[in-house]
Structures are given as structure tokens and as C-alpha cells.
C-alpha positions in Angstrom: 35.9 -25.2 -10.6 33.1 -25.7 -7.9 34.6 -27.8 -5.2 33.4 -29.0 -1.9 36.1 -28.2 0.9 35.0 -30.0 3.9 33.2 -33.2 4.8 30.1 -33.1 7.2 31.9 -32.9 10.4 33.9 -29.6 9.1 30.6 -28.2 8.0 28.9 -28.8 11.3 31.9 -27.4 13.1 32.0 -24.2 11.3 28.2 -23.7 11.5 28.1 -24.3 15.4 31.1 -22.0 15.9 29.5 -19.4 13.8 26.1 -19.8 16.1 28.3 -19.7 19.2 30.2 -16.6 18.0 26.8 -14.8 17.3 25.4 -15.8 20.6 28.6 -14.7 22.5 28.4 -11.4 20.8 25.5 -10.3 23.1 27.9 -10.4 25.9 30.6 -9.0 23.9 28.6 -6.0 22.8 27.4 -5.0 26.2 30.8 -5.2 27.7 32.5 -3.2 24.9 29.8 -0.6 24.9 30.1 -0.3 28.7 34.0 0.1 28.6 33.8 2.7 25.8 31.0 4.7 27.9 32.7 4.3 31.2 30.2 2.0 32.8 30.4 -1.5 34.2 28.1 -3.7 31.8 27.2 -7.4 32.7 29.4 -8.4 35.7 27.2 -10.2 38.0 26.1 -13.7 36.5 29.3 -15.6 36.4 32.9 -14.4 36.0 32.8 -11.0 34.1 29.2 -11.6 33.5 29.9 -14.3 30.9 26.9 -16.3 32.4 24.5 -13.6 31.2 24.5 -15.0 27.9 23.1 -18.4 29.4 20.5 -16.5 31.5 19.3 -14.8 28.3 19.1 -18.0 26.4 17.0 -19.6 29.4 14.7 -16.8 29.5 13.9 -17.0 26.0 13.4 -20.7 26.2 10.8 -20.7 28.9 9.2 -17.1 27.8 5.7 -17.6 26.3 5.9 -17.9 22.6 2.6 -16.0 21.8 1.2 -15.6 18.4 -1.3 -12.8 18.2 -4.8 -14.0 17.4 -5.0 -11.3 14.5 -1.8 -12.3 12.9 -1.2 -14.6 9.6 -0.1 -17.6 11.7 1.7 -19.6 9.0 3.5 -16.4 7.6 4.2 -15.0 11.1 6.1 -18.4 12.1 8.1 -18.5 8.8 9.4 -15.1 8.9 12.0 -15.2 11.6 13.4 -18.8 10.1 14.1 -17.0 7.0 16.7 -14.4 8.2 18.3 -17.1 10.5 18.7 -19.5 7.5 19.9 -17.1 5.0 22.6 -15.3 7.2 23.6 -18.9 8.2 24.0 -20.3 4.8 26.0 -17.2 3.9 28.9 -18.6 5.7 29.1 -21.5 3.0 31.2 -19.4 0.5 33.3 -17.7 3.2 37.1 -18.6 2.7 38.4 -18.9 6.3 41.7 -20.1 5.3 43.4 -22.4 2.6 41.4 -25.5 2.5 39.1 -24.4 5.5 35.4 -23.7 4.3 32.4 -25.3 3.2 32.3 -24.8 -0.5 34.2 -23.0 -3.2 31.8 -21.4 -5.7 33.2 -19.6 -8.8 30.1 -17.2 -8.2 30.6 -16.9 -4.5 30.4 -13.4 -4.5 27.0 -13.4 -6.5 26.0 -15.9 -4.1 26.5 -13.7 -1.1 24.4 -10.8 -2.8 21.5 -13.1 -3.5 21.4 -14.2 0.1 21.7 -10.6 1.5 18.7 -9.7 -0.7 16.6 -12.9 0.4 17.0 -11.7 4.0 14.8 -8.7 3.5 11.8 -11.1 2.9 11.9 -12.1 6.7 11.3 -8.4 7.6 8.8 -7.6 5.3 6.9 -10.8 6.1 7.2 -10.4 9.8 5.8 -6.7 9.3 2.9 -8.1 7.1 2.1 -11.2 9.2 1.8 -9.2 12.5 -1.1 -7.1 11.4 0.3 -4.3 13.3 0.7 -0.7 12.0 3.8 -0.1 13.7 5.4 -3.5 12.3 3.9 -2.8 8.7 5.7 0.4 8.8 8.9 -1.0 10.0 8.7 -3.7 7.2 8.1 -1.1 4.5 11.2 0.8 5.7 13.3 -2.3 5.4 12.1 -3.0 2.0 12.9 0.5 0.8 16.2 0.7 2.6 17.5 -2.8 1.4 16.5 -2.6 -2.0 18.1 0.9 -2.2 21.3 0.2 -0.7 21.9 -3.2 -2.4 22.4 -1.3 -5.5 25.2 0.6 -4.1 26.7 -2.4 -2.6 26.8 -4.3 -5.8 28.2 -1.3 -7.7 30.9 -0.6 -5.0 32.5 -4.1 -5.0 32.7 -4.4 -8.9 36.0 -2.6 -8.6 37.3 -5.7 -6.6 35.9 -7.9 -9.2 37.8 -5.7 -12.0 40.9 -6.0 -10.2 40.9 -9.5 -9.6 39.2 -10.9 -12.7 36.9 -13.3 -10.7 33.7 -13.7 -8.6 35.5 -16.5 -6.6 36.2 -15.4 -2.9 39.5 -17.6 -2.7 40.7 -16.2 -5.8 40.0 -12.7 -4.6 41.9 -13.3 -1.4 44.8 -14.7 -3.5 45.0 -11.8 -5.9 45.7 -9.7 -2.7 49.1 -11.0 -2.2 50.7 -8.1 -3.8 48.6 -5.5 -1.8 45.2 -5.6 0.0 42.4 -4.0 -2.0 41.6 -1.5 0.5 44.2 0.7 -1.1 43.2 0.9 -4.7 39.5 0.8 -3.6 39.3 2.8 -0.7 36.3 4.7 -1.8 34.7 1.4 -2.9 35.3 0.1 0.8 33.6 3.0 2.3 30.6 2.9 0.2 30.4 -0.9 0.7 30.6 -0.5 4.4 27.7 2.1 4.7 25.8 -0.1 2.4 26.2 -3.5 4.7 25.5 -1.5 7.8 22.2 -0.4 6.3 21.6 -3.9 5.0 22.2 -5.4 8.6 19.7 -2.8 10.0 22.4 -1.9 12.6 22.3 1.5 14.6 22.7 4.1 13.3 20.7 2.7 10.4 18.2 0.7 12.1 15.2 2.7 10.9 13.0 -0.5 10.3 12.9 -0.8 14.2 13.5 2.8 15.5 12.1 2.2 18.8 11.4 6.0 19.5 9.2 6.0 16.4 7.8 2.5 15.7 7.9 0.7 19.3 10.2 -2.3 18.1 9.4 -2.1 14.4 9.0 -5.3 12.4 9.3 -7.4 15.4 6.8 -5.8 17.9 4.4 -8.7 18.4 7.4 -11.4 18.6 8.3 -13.0 21.7 10.1 -16.1 23.1 12.3 -18.0 20.6 10.9 -16.5 17.5 12.1 -13.1 18.7 15.6 -14.8 19.8 15.9 -16.0 16.0 15.7 -12.3 14.9 18.2 -11.4 17.6 20.7 -14.2 16.8 20.2 -13.4 12.9 21.1 -9.8 13.6 24.4 -11.1 15.1 25.0 -13.7 12.3 24.6 -10.7 9.9 27.3 -8.7 11.6 29.5 -11.5 11.5 28.9 -12.3 7.8 29.3 -8.7 6.9 32.7 -8.5 8.6 33.9 -11.8 7.4 33.0 -10.3 3.8 34.9 -7.2 4.4 38.0 -8.8 5.4 37.7 -11.1 2.5 37.1 -8.3 -0.1 39.3 -5.5 0.9 41.8 -6.6 3.9 43.4 -9.6 2.3 41.4 -12.5 3.9 43.7 -15.0 5.7 46.8 -13.3 4.5 49.2 -12.0 7.1 52.8 -12.8 8.4 53.8 -15.0 11.2 50.5 -16.2 12.4 48.5 -19.1 11.1 46.0 -18.0 8.3 42.8 -18.9 10.3 44.0 -16.8 13.1 44.5 -13.8 10.9 41.2 -14.1 9.4 39.6 -14.3 12.6 41.5 -11.3 14.2 40.6 -9.2 11.2 36.7 -10.3 11.4 36.9 -9.4 15.2 38.2 -5.8 14.5 35.2 -5.6 12.0 32.9 -6.7 14.5 33.9 -4.4 17.1 33.7 -1.5 14.7 29.9 -2.4 14.2 29.5 -2.3 17.7 31.3 1.0 18.2 29.2 2.6 15.8 26.0 1.8 17.9 27.5 3.6 20.9 28.8 6.6 18.7 26.4 7.9 16.1 22.9 9.3 16.3 20.2 7.8 14.3 19.2 10.0 11.3 15.8 10.5 9.8 14.4 7.9 7.2 14.3 10.6 4.5 17.9 11.6 5.2 19.0 8.0 4.9 17.5 7.4 1.5 18.4 10.8 0.2 21.9 10.2 1.2 22.0 6.9 -0.6 20.7 8.0 -4.1 22.3 11.5 -4.1 25.7 10.6 -2.5 26.4 7.1 -2.5 25.1 6.2 -6.2 27.1 9.1 -8.0 30.2 8.1 -5.9 29.8 4.2 -6.5 29.4 4.9 -10.4 32.5 7.4 -10.3 34.5 4.7 -8.5 33.5 2.0 -10.9 34.4 4.4 -14.0 37.7 5.2 -12.6 38.7 1.8 -11.6 37.6 0.6 -15.2 39.6 3.3 -17.0 42.6 2.1 -14.9 42.3 -1.5 -15.7 41.9 -0.9 -19.3 44.6 1.6 -19.5 47.0 -0.8 -17.9 45.9 -3.5 -20.5 46.2 -1.2 -23.6 48.9 -2.2 -26.4 50.6 1.2 -25.8 51.2 0.8 -22.2 52.4 -2.6 -22.3 54.9 -1.9 -25.1 56.1 1.2 -22.9 56.5 -1.0 -19.9 58.4 -3.6 -21.9 60.6 -0.9 -23.4 61.4 0.5 -20.1 62.3 -2.8 -18.8 64.5 -3.5 -21.7 66.2 -0.2 -21.3 66.7 -0.5 -17.6 67.4 -4.1 -17.4 71.3 -3.5 -17.3 71.0 -0.9 -14.6 71.8 -2.0 -11.1 69.5 0.5 -9.8 66.4 -0.9 -11.8 64.0 -3.0 -9.6 64.6 -6.8 -10.3 62.1 -8.8 -12.0 61.2 -11.5 -10.0 58.5 -14.2 -11.1 54.9 -12.4 -10.9 56.2 -8.9 -10.4 55.2 -6.3 -12.8 57.8 -4.8 -15.3 57.7 -1.5 -13.2 58.4 -3.4 -10.1 55.5 -2.2 -8.2 52.5 -4.0 -6.7 50.0 -4.5 -9.7 47.0 -5.7 -7.3 46.4 -8.4 -10.3 44.6 -5.8 -12.4 42.6 -8.5 -13.8 45.5 -10.6 -15.1 45.2 -13.4 -12.5 42.0 -14.8 -14.1 41.9 -18.4 -14.0 41.5 -20.0 -17.5 39.3 -22.8 -16.1 36.8 -20.1 -14.7 36.2 -18.7 -18.1 32.9 -20.4 -19.3 
């Protein structure tokens, strides 16, 4: 059932919070990289350099917003707004906590995949409209990289869909009460992680804007607020990718003692720090190496993970396995050493990770 979770105030609060977090990540990334690389980082403008973010924003506001005379002006202006809007609207389906969110879609996972596909239009249009050879090459790289890694990203999360029996992100979180999907879907998680890094075009997979090769890639001709929208859109993408990883593989808001919303925020913060750590740790591969790795390694691995997960789910649903589990339960019911059968527990007494049995009947249409 599709349901709206928040009123206008909640929607505005969530979106404003997300934008503020994305802006503050500029400071967080600089400070964390400085700590990991044994240097100071921003520490002059305000306490701990916190006002550096405000200084950067003021600089972008007052910097000349120049449009090259040789550019396709309508498309040149439209391109940065696409990535900003697609990344921002992606948070509409993120389940932050029980009752906290914007909208609850039965097809929330498909909605996320669709928006991640749309974001590449921003890069391609920016490269085309700039009428610059370096920008065009960056746009072409982004198109090939995104189209390729979307395939592996979609296949890698089908195991999660099999285990939960739904595309609804809130029900996927609820299906992990017996155990996070990172355990049965570890290989799917690794593939999905690499794919979202490539989709977000973050170092070391930032080939569309490799400065040693393409000056700045697709945004070479951009300045002022248009460049700022690309910049903030990248950090929105990092936050959205981290939130989706937490939702699909790390139990979302589930956790002991702390409030659910705090658990979700803490897990997402760890994911963001991992993205930042990669930037300061790994070198950039060649473009042909990135594409070859995707099609020759990730695609077979994703298909193998899908086949194995499907075989396990089907075997757990087969009549022979069901009858043997029932027989084992009846045989051991009188034994004190046999695990007690509680509500919702599997006959074997072990976490079942739902295995597709938690499909809500109202979602079947």
C-alpha cells in the first residue's frame, strides 16, 4: 500500500536537513582526510575550521556565473539542476525510522534505481552543452560507466529482494529483524558497493572528471552556482548511496538501546566516512581497466550470487525440505535440548532472514 508518511513540514525538514548535511560534508571530508594523512586540514576560519563551509558558499555566490559563448545555453543551464533534483528526490523513499520519511512506495527500490539512472543525463548533457572536447570525453565516459555498472548494481540487490520478498524498502528493513542481509548477501553487498561508487563517480572511480587526463571533465566550463550544484549533488549522492546501503544490508534503523532514527544516522555516517576514506587510500585505475573489471568480474559474480540465492530460496520452499523440517520439529518437540519454537521462529530454531516468507499479501497485485 502506498502511503504518505509526512506532512509538508516533515518533508521540508527532511530535505533541508539532507542539504545541510551535504554542505557540511565538504568540511567533514577535508578534516577526515587531514587526520588520516597526518596533516591539519581547515583550522583557521572559525572553530575547527567550521566556517570554511560558509566561506566556500559565499565565494560561489559571488563568483562570476559565466556561460561560454560557444555553449548550448539552455542545456548548459539545465544540466546541473538535473543531478541536484534527482539526488534530492531520491531521499523521498528512504525509510529513516518507523513513521519517519516522505512516502512509502511498494516499488521504492525500483524508484531508487530509476533515479540513479536519470542522474547520468546531467553529466552527459553538461559534457555536450559545454562544446569542449575534454567535457565531451568526460560525458561519454560517464555514460558508459553508469550504463555498465547499473547492470551489476541491479542484479546484486535481487538477492535482497528474494530474501525479503518485496521491493518496499520499509519491509526490507523489517525483514532483517532476524539478521542483517549483509551476512547471507555478503558478495551481493560487495558488488553493490563497487557499483554505487562507480555510479557516484567518486575517487578512485571518478574517471569522467579525471583531472590528470580531462582537466576537470564534464564540468570544466562551469563556474559559480552551477559548479556548486554539481558539487553539492555529488555529496547528496554519497549520502543517498550510504543510506541505501544501510537500508538494504545493515538493517536500516534496527538496533538495540538507541532510538531508531539515531541508529540510522550513525550507520549512514559510517558509510559516508568509508566513501571519504576511499578517496585518500586508493589510486585511480585506467578507464579500460574499470570497464573490463565490470564486465569480466562483477557481472559473472553478480549472476552467480543471484543463482545461488535463488537456489537456496527455492530449496527452503520445496515440499521435501518443509516436510523434513516439520518432522524434525515433531521428533524433537519433547526434548528439552531442542530449541523452543517461538512466534515467527523457523522450525530449525535458526534465523531464516525471511527467505521470501514475509511477503505482505496486500503488496501482491
